[in-house]
N, C-alpha and C positions, 0 to 999 in steps of 0.2 A: 158729928165731925164735919168740919168745913171742907168743902170740895172745891179745889181750884183746877182750872183747865188751861193747858197750854197746848196749842195745836200747831203742828208742822205739816204742811201739805206738800207731797211729792207728786207732781202731775203724771210722772211716768207710770206709777203703780196705783194712783188714786189713793194714796196713804195719808192718814192723819194720825197724830198721837195726842193723847191727853194725859195729864198727870193729876192724880188725886193725892195731895199731900197736905200736911199741916203747916200753916203760917209761912207760906212761900210766896212766890211772885204773883202779882194780880193777873186776872184774866186779860189776855191780849191776843189779837190776831185770830179770833175764832171765826172760821169760815162756815157760817150757819148753813149755807147751801150744801156743803159736803156732808154735814151731819144729817140733813134731811134725806140725802141720797142713801146713806148707810143705815139710818135708823128709820124704819118704815112708819113709825107712829108719831114722829115729832122731831123737834130740834134738840140741841145739846142739853138744854135745861130739862126737857122732858125725859131724856135718857137718864140724866143724873138723878132725877126724882123717882123714876119708875124702875130702873134696871140696874143701877150701880150696886155691885155686891158689897157685902160687909164680910170681912175675913174673920173667921173664928181662930182660936189658937191652933198653930201648926203642930200637930202631934207626931210628925215624921221624925224618926231618929236614924234613918238610913242614909249613908253616903252612896250616891248612885254613880254609875260609870257611863261615860260617853265614848263610844268607839266611832271614830271617823275612818271610813273605808274609802280610800282613793282608788277608783275603779274606772273601767271603760268597757263599752260593749264589744270592742274588738280586741280586748286584752285577754289573751289565751289563759293566763293563770289567775285571772280575777274571780271567776266563779267559786273556786275553792275557798278563797279568802272571804268572799261575800257569804258563803254558806256557813263558814266558821263564826262570823260575826252574828249572823241570824240565829244560829244555834245557841250562842251565849245569851242572846236576848230571850229565847224560849226557855232556857234553863234557869234564868234569873228574872222572872216577870216583874216589871216595875223597877228593877234595879239596874238593868243594862239597856241603854238607849243607843241605837245605831243610826248614823247618818252616812249614806252612800253618796260620795261626792265624785262626780264624773269630771275629773281634772287630773292633770299631770304636773310634774315638777317644774316645767318651764313656764306655766301660766298661759300657754298658747294651745291652739287646737291641734293636738297631736294625732297621729294616725289611729290610735286606739279609740278615738272619739268620733272619727269622721263618719259622715253619712254616706251610705252606699245603697241607693234606691234599688239598683238592679238586684241586689242580694238581700233586700228586705230591711236594711238598716236605715229606717226612715225616721226614727225618733231621735230628736235632739235632746239629750240629757244634760247638755252643758249650759252654763250661764256665767256671766262675768264674775260674779261673786265666788263661784266655785273655783274658777281659774285663779282668782286672787288668793284664796285659801291654799290651793295646791302650790302656787309659787312661793307663798310665805314659808311653807314647811318643806319646800324643795330647794330650788336654786336660790331662793331669797334668804335662806338660812345659812350664814357663813360656815363653810366647811362641811355642809350637809353631805352625808354618805349615801343618801337616797339616790338611786339611779333609775328608778322607774316603778310603774305600777305592777302588782298591788303593793301598797304600803299604807300606813295609817297611824292613827294616834289612839292612845288609851288615856283619857282624861288629860291628854297633852302633857303628861308627866315626863320629866327628864329621866331617862332610863340609865343614868350613870355615865353616859358618854357625851353629855352636852346637847342632846337632841331630844325634842318632844315627839319624835316619830319612831316607829319600830316596825320590824318585820311581822307579818301576820302570824308566823309561827309562835310569837311571844304574846299574842293578844290574850289567849286563855289564861296563862299563868299570871300575867300582869293584872288582868281583870279580877281573878280570884284573890290575889293578894290585896287589892284595894277593897274588895268586898269584905274580906276577912278582918282587915284592920278597922274598917268602918269609922274612919276619922272624919266626922261631920263638922265642917268648919263654916259652911254657909247653908242656910235653909231657904227653900223657895216654895211658894204655893201660888196657884193661879186659878182664876175663874174666867169663864168666857161666855159670851152671848153671840150666837150666830143667827142671822136672819136670811133665810133662803130667798125671799122676795127681792132683796137688795144685794145679796151676796156679801153682806157686811159682817165682818168679824170684829167684835170688841173684846179685847183681851186685857185682863187686869192682873198684875203680878205684885206679890209682896216678898221682899227679900230681907232675911235676917242674917247679919254677919255675926256668927256665934263665937268665932275665935278672934279676939282683939289683937292678936299678934300679926294679923294680916295687915301690913302697913303699905303694901304696894297698891297702886290704883286698880280698882276692880271694875269690870264691865259686865253688864247684863246683855245677853244676846238672844234674839228670837229668830229662829229659822223656820221656814215653811218646807215640809216634806210630803211627798206623795207615798202613800202606803205601799202600793204595788202596781206594776204595769207589765203586761206580757209583751215581749219583743225579742228579736234575735240576740244571741250572745255567742261569741266565739269561744271555742275550747281548743286545747292542744290537739295537734294533728290535723289542723285545717278543718275542724268539725264545727258546724254551726247548729245551735239549738234554736229553732224558730219560735218555740213556745217557752222560752226561759222566763222566769218570774223575777223581774227586777224589783227590789224592795227598798223601802226607806230612802227614796230618791230625793236628794237635796235640790230644792227648787228656788232657793234664794232667801233673803231676809225680808221680813215684812215691813221694816222701817228704813231700809236703805243703808243701815249700819252693819256691814258684814261682820265687824269685830265688836259690835256692841256700843252701848252708851254708858257713860260713867256714873257710878254710884256716888253722887255728890249731894251737897246740902239742899239743892233745889228739889231733890226727890226724897228727902229725909223727913219722916213723920215724927211727931213729938214722942211717939212710943219707941223711937230708935230704929224703926224698920224703914226700908226704902220701898217706894211705890212707883212703878212704871206701868203706864196704861197705853193701849194701842187701839186704833181703829183702822181697819184695812179692808179693802174690797178684793175678794178672791177672784182672780182672773177667770174668764169664761171657760177656758180650756180645761179647767180642773173640776172634778166631781167632789163636792164637799164631804161626801161620805167616805171618800178615799184619801183624805188629807189629815195631817196633824201638824202641830207646831212643837218644837223643842225649845225649852227655855233653859239657859245655863249661865253661870257666872264664871268668868275667867280672870286670871291674874294678867294684867296688861304688861307685866315685865317678864314673868317666867312662862306665861301662856298656860299654866296649869288650870284645868277646869275643876272648880271646887264643888259644884253641884249641878245636876241636870234633871229636869223633869220633862214629861211628854204629855201633851194635851190634844185630844182629838177634836176636830171641828164638829 
């Protein structure tokens, strides 16, 4: 199979991406120095020769669920929602993926996210991408009924009222309905190589659009999440738990595209599948053993998530 590389470098996060597809654009703008930094044994050609994975047939038949939990460490009622989402993941291993996004509906730093060193709230769980997602499904959504955290999405489906967000009380029933229907429209598989010496992550994804009735623009999204972190959390009654376990913490997107990149002809293989490949340097503040990425495909018009998978570093 011919391997073509297209590299985009983002200085802010030390990110570059490469695409392995059939009969596509020629090699251009390859920053060899960046590859040498991320791949410890050579340049891009050496990586392609020695490490590039070959995908076997995707045997998955399950439609998975992404729960986005909009939360805050000073949000009194958020722990109950977070526990409910986490339990759904435990009850449905591999089928339910949780992303805990510390953001509110305004897209600004609200009091539920503020740092408070005197009381131990020293961890900044927020990031601009999380704020953008929170605003998009809050005040940025015309007529949104969401008034504050906790709230969230379940595959960003429209729940019959024109909104892709819902109250945590409905997460379980909505999740169970999606799992039971198991309407798999898009399939995803991924392979990764991580090099501790360079903190370089190379992620390779294959996407199969199984339902040809999906005519809206589709986007593939890759987000970086932290498995868990112990830190203070507020509870009702002005109670603070200093040993609360924050889970599945959204830390940003690995390519700078919060809402993903388009499934287009530039990424289409001759086999009819789409290929997206990423190279990313994990920031020094994170422990690779405590990190994972989620990969999902969303409808750019309706926002529905058609499939999601999780990959540990």
